[in-house]
C-alpha positions, 0 to 999 in steps of 0.5 A: 500500500503506497503512502501517497495519493498522487505522483506530485504528493510523493515527489513533494515528500521526497519519494521516488515512485516506480513511475518516476524511475521508469520515466528517468530510464526512458529519458536518460535522466537521474530519478531525483531530477525527475522527482524535483520537477514533478514536485514543482509541476514542471513535469507531469507523469499521468498515471491513474492508479487503476491503469495497470497496463500503463508504461508511464511517460513524463511530459514537461520541460527537457523531456522528449516531446510526446504525441497524442492520438485522438480516436473514438466513435461518433453518431455517424461512425460507431464502429468500435472494431475500427477504433480498436484498429486505430488503438493497435496502430497507435501502440505499434508506433509507440505513441505515448498517449491516446485520447478517447473522444467518443461522444455517442451512446454508452462509451464505457465498454470501449474505454475499459477495453482500451485502458486494459490493453494500452501501455500508452496513457489514456485521456478523455474529455468528460464533457463529450461523454456527459450527454450520452452517459447521463441521457439528458439534454444539455440544459437539463444537466446539473453541475453535480451531474458533470462531476459524476462523469468526471468521477466515472472516467477516473474510476475506470482508469483514465490518466488525464482528463481535459476539463474546460475550467478556464472559460468562466464569466470573465473569459466569456466577457473578453471573448464577446467584447473582442469578436471573432471570425470563427467564434468557439471551435473547441467542442467541449468549450462550445458545450460549456459556453452553451450551458452557461448561456442557457442556464445563466450559471457559472462554468460548473468546472470553475465553480466547483473546481475544488470538488473536481480536484478532489476527485482527480486526486483520489485516482491520481488523474492529471488535469489537462486544463482545456483551452475552450477559447483556442483560436480556430483560425489564424485570424483569431490567434493571440486575441483577448479571449485566448489570453484571458483564458490562459491567465485563468488557466495559470491560476487554476494550475496553482490551485491544482498543485496545492492539492497535489494534482498534476497539471497540463495546459492545453494550447492554440489550434490555429496560429501563424508561424510568426506568433508561435514562439512568442505564444510558447513563452507566454504560456510558460510564463503565465502558467508557471512552466506547467507542461504545455499540450498544443493542438497543432497549431495549424499554420494556415487555414486553406489545406483541408485534406493536408492538415496533418502537414500544416499541423506538423509545421506548427507542431515542430515550431511549437515544440522547438520553442517549449511545447511538451506534448503534441496532439496529432492532426490527420488529413481528415481534420475539418472533413470527417472522422479519420479512418485507419490510414488517416490515423497512420498519416497523422501519427507519422506527421506528428512524430516527425514534428516531435522528433525534429523539435527534440533534435533542435532542443538537444534532448539527450540521444535524440540525434542518435538514430538520425546518425545511424540512418545517415551512416546506413545511407552512406553505405547504401544498406537498404535493410538497415535504413528501413529499420530506422525509418519512422514508417518502415512499411511505407519506405519499403513499399516505395523502394520495392515499387520501382526496384533498381537494377543495382541493389546499391542504388535506387531507381532515381539515380541508378549508377549515378548515385552520389553515395555509390560514386564516392564509395567506389572512388574512396575504395580505389575503384574505377567509376564506370557508367557505360557498359561494354557492348 
C-alpha cells in the first residue's frame, strides 16, 4: 500500500515512485531530477492508479516531446472494431498517449477495453461523454451531474482528463467584447459556453473546481486544463479571449498543485508561424512552466485534406520553442472522422514534428538514430535504413515499387548515385557508367 495519493504528493515528500524511475530510464535522466520537477509541476507523469497496463511517460520541460492520438466513435461512425484498429496502430508506433473522444451512446465498454490493453496513457474529455452517459439534454444537466462523469472516467482508469475550467464569466466577457471570425471551435468549450448561456450559471468546472480536484486526486488523474477559447483560425490567434483564458488557466494550475494534482495546459489550434514562439513563452510564463499540450497549431487555414502537414509545421515550431506534448492532426481534420490510414498519416506527421523539435532542443540521444540512418545511407544498406525509418512499411513499399537494377542504388539515380560514386572512388575503384557492348 503506497503512502501517497498522487505522483506530485510523493515527489513533494521526497519519494521516488516506480513511475518516476521508469520515466528517468526512458529519458536518460537521474530519478531525483525527475522527482524535483514533478514536485514543482514542471513535469507531469499521468498515471491513474487503476491503469495497470500503463508504461508511464513524463511530459514537461527537457523531456522528449510526446504525441497524442485522438480516436473514438461518433453518431455517424460507431464502429468500435475500427477504433480498436486505430488503438493497435497507435501502440505499434509507440505513441505515448491516446485520447478517447467518443461522444455517442454508452462509451464505457470501449474505454475499459482500451485502458486494459494500452501501455500508452489514456485521456478523455468528460464533457463529450456527459450527454450520452447521463441521457439528458444539455440544459437539463446539473453541475453535480458533470462531476459524476468526471468521477466515472477516473474510476475506470483514465490518466488525464481535459476539463474546460478556464472559460468562466470573465473569459466569456473578453471573448464577446473582442469578436471573432470563427467564434468557439473547441467542442467541449462550445458545450460549456452553451450551458452557461442557457442556464445563466457559472462554468460548473470553475465553480466547483475544488470538488473536481478532489476527485482527480483520489485516482491520481492529471488535469489537462482545456483551452475552450483556442483560436480556430489564424485570424483569431493571440486575441483577448485566448489570453484571458490562459491567465485563468495559470491560476487554476496553482490551485491544482496545492492539492497535489498534476497539471497540463492545453494550447492554440490555429496560429501563424510568426506568433508561435512568442505564444510558447507566454504560456510558460503565465502558467508557471506547467507542461504545455498544443493542438497543432495549424499554420494556415486553406489545406483541408493536408492538415496533418500544416499541423506538423506548427507542431515542430511549437515544440522547438517549449511545447511538451503534441496532439496529432490527420488529413481528415475539418472533413470527417479519420479512418485507419488517416490515423497512420497523422501519427507519422506528428512524430516527425516531435522528433525534429527534440533534435533542435538537444534532448539527450535524440540525434542518435538520425546518425545511424545517415551512416546506413552512406553505405547504401537498404535493410538497415528501413529499420530506422519512422514508417518502415511505407519506405519499403516505395523502394520495392520501382526496384533498381543495382541493389546499391535506387531507381532515381541508378549508377549515378552520389553515395555509390564516392564509395567506389574512396575504395580505389574505377567509376564506370557505360557498359561494354
